[in-house]
N, C-alpha and C positions, 0 to 999 in steps of 0.2 A: 504493500500500500504506500510505500515511501520510496522515491527514487534516490539514488546515490548512496545506498547503504552497502553496496558491493556484491549484489547477486551475480553480476557478470564476472567479477573478480574471483569469487568462490568457484563459479562454474569453470573458468579457465584454469584455476589452480588444480581442480580435480582432474581436468583433462590432461594437464601437464603430468600429474602423478600417474595417471593411467598410461600415458605414452612412455614414461620412463620405465614402466614394467612390461611394455609390449602388449598391453591389453587393447584389443581392437575396439575403438570407441567412435561413436557418432555424436556430435554436438548439434542439437537442433536449436537454432536461433529464432525465437519467437518475438523478440523485441524489435519493433519497427526501426529503432535507432541503429540496429545492426552492430552494436559494440562487440559482441562475441565474435561475429564474423570478421570484423576488423582485427581484433586481438589475435585471431588465428591466422592472420595473413591474407585474408580475402577482402580486397578493397574494390568497390565498383557497384554498379547497378546491374545485377544479374537477372536474366530472364531465360528460363523460368527460375523462380525462387521458391522459398517455403510457402509463399502465398498461393502460387499456382498449384503446388504439390498438395496442399491441404484442400483447395477447392475441387481439384480432380485428382485424387490419389491413385494415378495410374503408374505402373512401374517405370515406364519410359520417362515420364515427367519427373518422378522422384530421382531417377538416376542423373538426369540433366541438371537438377537443382542441387545435387550433392557433389561437393568438390573436396579435393584433398587439401588439408591444411599445410601451409608452408613449414610448419613445425616438423612435419613428418618427411620433409625433403622429397616430396613427390610420390611417396609410397601410398598409393590409393588403397584404402581399406584399413590402414593402421590408425589414422586419425582423420576422419572426414567431417565435413560441416554441411548441414542443410542450411544454405545461406539465407539471410533475411534481406528484405528491402522495405521501404516505407509503404509498399503496396499491401503488406500484411495487416496494416492498421485497419483496412476496410473490413477485415474479418473480426475485428475486436469489438463486437457489439455488446452492449451492457446486458441484454437479455437473450442469450442464445437459445436455440431450440434444443430439445433433448437429443435429436439425431446429430446435430452439428457438433455436439460435445464429443462425439466418438470419431470425428474425422481424423484427428491426429493418431488415434489408436489404430484406425484402419490403415493409415499411411505406414506406420511403423511395423505393422504386421507383415507387410510386403518385403521388409528388409531385415527382420529380426534375426534371421539366420546368418546375416553377414557381419554382425557385431556382437561383442560380449558385454558392452556397456553403452547405454544411451544417456546423455546428459542434456536436459532441456533448460534453456535460459529463458526467463519469462519477463514481460513488461511489468512496470510498477503499478499494477491495478489488478482487480479481481474480476475482469470482464471475460469475454469468451476465450481469448487465447490462454490465459492462465488456467481457466477451468478445463480447457482441452488438455493442457499439460498434466493436470492432476488426474484426469480420467485415464490418460495413457501411461501413467507412471506406476511403479511399485512403491516408491518412497518419495516423500516431499520434504524438502529441507527449507526451513524459513531462515532468512539471513537478516540480522538486525545490527544496528550500531547502538551503543549505550546512551540513548537520549529519550526524552519523554515522548516525542513524536513517533519514534520508531516503536516504542512500547505500545502505543495506541494502535499502530499498524499491525503489530503481532497479535493483539487481541482480536482485531477485526478479521485477520487472516485465519486464525485458528477457528473462529466461529464459522466462517464461510467454508473452510475445509471440512469441518465436521458435518455441516449440512450437506455438502456435495457427497461426502463418503456415505452418508446415510441414504441419500436419495438416488445416487447414480452408480457409484463404484465402491463397493464394500471391500474390495481387495487392496486398495491403496492405503498406505499407513504413513503417519507423520514420523519421519526419522528424528527430527528434533530442531532445536533453535541454535544457530551458529552465530556467535558474537564476532563482529568484524569492526575494524577501525578503532580498536580499543587504545586509549591513552592512559596507562596505569597510574600516572601521577595526578590525574584530574580527579578531585573528590566527587564531582558529578558523575563521572563514568563509574567510579567505584559504587556509588549509591545505586545507579541504575542496574548494574550487574547483580548486586545483591537483591534488588527488587525483582528482577527477572527470576532469580533462583527461588525466591519466596513464592512467586505466583506459579511458576512452572518447574517444580523441583525435579521432575523426571524427564524433562525435555531439553534443558539447557546443556549443550555439548561441552565436554571438558576441553575440547580443542578450541582455543581462542586465537584470533588473529589481531595482533597489534597493528596500529597505523604505521607502516614502514614504506619508505620511498621505493624500494625495489619492486613492489607490486605494481605501482603506477608506472614505473619506468619500463618494466618488461612488457606490460600491457600496451603502452604507447609505442614501443618498438616492435610490436607483434612477435614477441619471443616468449617462450615458456619460462616460468619461474625456475624450473630445474636447470635451465641452460644459462641463467643470469649469473654473472660473477659476484663474488663477495660472500662473507660469512652470514650477513643478514639474510641474503637470498637463500642460502643453504638451510638456514633455520626455518624460514617460511616453507621451503620445499618439504622439509621434514614434517611440518604441521599438516600439509596437504596429503602426504603419504599416510599419516595416521588417520586423518579424516576419511580418506578413501577406504582404508582397511576397516574402519568402523561401519561404513556404509555397506560394504560387501558382506561383513559379518552379519549385519541386520537382515540381509536376504536369507541367510542360512538359519536364522533363529526361528523362523515361522514354520517352514516346511522344506523338505528336500527339493533342491532345484537341480539344474543340469550339472553333471559332474565337472564340467569345465569351470563353472562359477565357483564351486567349492575349491577347485585347484587354484583359481585366481586369488581367492581370499587367503588361502594358506601362503601363497607366494608373496602377497602384499604384507602379511604378518611377518614373514621371515625377513624381507628386505627393509621393512620400516622399523624393525626392532631397535636398531641402533639410534633411531630418531625419537623414541618415545619420551625420553626425558625432556625433549624440547617443549612438549605440550604442557609441561607442569611448571614452567618457569615464569608464570605471570604473577607478579607481586601485587595482588589486590586483596582487600579485606574480604572476610566471609570464607566460604568453603574452599575457594581456589588457593588462598594464601597458605593453606596447610598441605597442599598436594605435593607429594614426592613419589618416588617409585614405590609400587605396591609391595615389594619384597622387603622394604626397610623395616627394621625393628622399631615398634612404637616406643617413644621416650616415656619413661616413668615420671609422672608429675607428682610432686609432694605439695599438698595444700598448706598454705601459710596464712596467718591472720593479718599480715602486713598489707595495707592497701597498695595497689599497683602504682598509684599516683599520689604525690605529696599534696597536702591541703592547698598550697598556694597555686597549684596548677590544675586543681580538680575542675574548676569552671571551664578552663580552656579545653581540657580533656573531654568534658561532656559536650562541648560545642562541636569538636571534631567528630565525635561519635554520631551526632545528629546529622552531620553533613555526609557521612560515608556509609551509614548503616540504617536499615529499616527499624521501625519500632519493635518488631518481633525479634530481630537479632539483638538489639540493645537489651531487651528484657531477658533474653536467654543468657547474655553475657554478664548482666549485673545481678541476676537472681542468686541468692545464697543457697548453695547446695545442701541437701539433707545429709547429715553425717553418716546415716545408715546406708546411703547410696555409695 
């Protein structure tokens, strides 16, 4: 519901992670602005495009509208893009018919044997194109930045998703909420992250993306984040590896899928293991500030009666708490524990 939060950035990062593992991937660009197509190296007004392929999902039209990303160096089928143009906006009506919601699903059914993963980038609204994407998908990922407007957008999106799942496609599931463009030093961002975790405790992903220049630089240069130089880019690439691993694992959690999907998930787990510590390095208050590797031995804490803050700083300490933590978290922090517990 809000533009600029980084839906395309996350889509491209997942595509980059899939390419680095040799997973045959199709990116479907449903945003009329075509930023995903541009980021994958496809610049121009293509005809046919995803608009014509959805309107008449014939195999010949789909093949002409599907082009190899320059990331894959001309290797058709390794990373392909169903390119977008502004003509797709004509399909983005606010009240689509039930039949039209299945158009993209019909399109993908004709190429599903050619790819192991399909990533769909959507426009910043919940009109026909986004609903088509939800109907055609197995998992839906919501992307947000830690701001009040984005939180409102998440609330509207989850309600719309649950309604569509109930009325149209009961097979699709909400993967979770991914926080993007985080600035850990901002108290407002800390507060909004904690607020999200309070409202959606089971949906907020542990993989968080800080606001870093390599993401914008690589996207602007039409290069994958995995090929971008520098330690910051390598850290971001590790985050995307871990996020992709979690997405593929979620496919296997419901029911047995094709054996190649299970193999891919195991391959991602093996290759991204070295990067898992990267995702737990975000220093913000709340649940994430205590994250470390799962195998670490928990530290034994000895309760003491001495207050954590001296009297002259207590007022300032309380002010900081109110800026960065929700009332529920402050209450849990300041409550006196029962000695029997």
